[in-house]
C-alpha positions, 0 to 999 in steps of 0.5 A: 795972589797965588798960593805960592806967592802967599807962602813966599810973602808970609815967609818973608815977613816972618824972616824979616821979623826974626832976622835982626842984627844985634851985638856983636855986629860982626857976627850977626850982620853977615847972617842978616846979609846972606839971609837977605841976598834973595834966592828962590826960597825953595825949601821954606816954601816946600815946608809951608806947602807940605803943611798946607797940603796935609791940612795943617795951618801952614803958618804953624810951619813958619819956624820950621821953614825958617830953620831949613832956610837958615841951615841952607844958607849956613851951608852956602857960607861954608861951601863958598869958603871951601870953594873960594867963591867970590859971588853968591846971588850976584853979590860978594860972598860973606868971606869975601866981605868980612873975611874967612874967620868971620864967615866960619863963625857966622856960619856956625851961629846960623847952624845953632840958630836953625836948631833953636828955631825948632824949640817952638814946637810941642815936645812930640813934634819937636823930637821928630823934627830934631831927629830928621834935622840931625840926620839931614845935617849929617847927610849934608856934611857927608855929601860935602865931603864926597864933593871935596874928595871927588875934586882930587879923584880921577875915578869918580863914577856916575852912581857915586856922583848921584849919591853925592848930590842926593846927600849934599842937596836932595836930602834938604829938599826931602827934609823940607817937605817931610817937616811940613808933614810932621807938623801936620801929624801925618802917618810915617808912611805919608811922611816917607812918601813926601820925603821920597818925592823931595829926594827925586825933585832935589836930585833933578834940581841939582842936576839942572843947577850943574847944567846952569853953572856952565850954560846959565845966563851970566847976567842973571845966574847970580853965581860965577858962571863956569865955577864948577869947571874952574874948580875941576868939579866932576859934575854929571856932564863931565862924567858923561863926557868922559863916558861918551867922548872919543879917546882924544876928547877924553884926554883933552878933558882930563888934562883940562880938569887937572890944571888951573890955567891963568886963562879961566875964560878959555878953560870954561869955553873949551869944557863947554864945547867938549860937553856939547860935542860928546852929547853930555849936555843932552844926556844931562837934560835927559837925566833931569827929566828922568828924576822929575818924572820919578818925583811926579810918579811918587806924588801920585801915590800921596793920599791927598786930593788932586788939586793939592797934588797939582799944586806940588806938581806945578811947583816942580814943573816951574823949578825944572823950567827955570833958567837961573 
């Protein structure tokens, strides 16, 4: 069994032990449902991996890993409500299955539970984890608000978009890694290095997620393909298409993203065609590589032996090669 598989199987056993349905059932059953829907378990694996790389017993990071996974899924429940998304990982979203009110309340309970999970750590480590967790949670909320704001703005810039995805997505990847370093009691400068590695890897990850939202395999993507296009989201591809397109293409794209037509399949197909024709797709793929390379450059500065760095690097490469 590889180290990654060991982390995943150990985490899943911990999740199963902690994820119990209790009364009131309509509060806790949706929590169990979303946590059992699957997913890559990227963030908890990174927490365990970081603790291990910095020579702590990775099992000591299990509660922190679960905290980051519960928080991540809480944000998905609320994001799906805000986006009106029907599917999550190929199954009905929580609000579709139980209603919006239960979705909001169960999401709130998940947020509270994620903080409670950190109470198992010694006072000094608990304080550091809580400070990081609080900063991260607020950044995620800020990123989500920017995402909402951008849907009704016509003048979103690429730097603004990159800032938004770093707050909405990348900070959680950085925090997952830094939590492992905190539990391993590494110096602050080492914690900051692994955090910066995570920020760049997380940015690349989100850019690829945006790409896959339009061009992923509909049978295996697990979400509604073209969901960002239907919701008029100003993704990196959309902004690049505006930057690189002809006047006619820019006008067509602007009109396409200002309306909600009945024929969503046609809207998705037209947008994808424009993304390809303007070169926005190839530029997005290039930007994914830029942020991945930045992450790997930071990784080289970590004061750990080469085999431990290689494990993180290979995990990052596997993420960037994913098709779903």
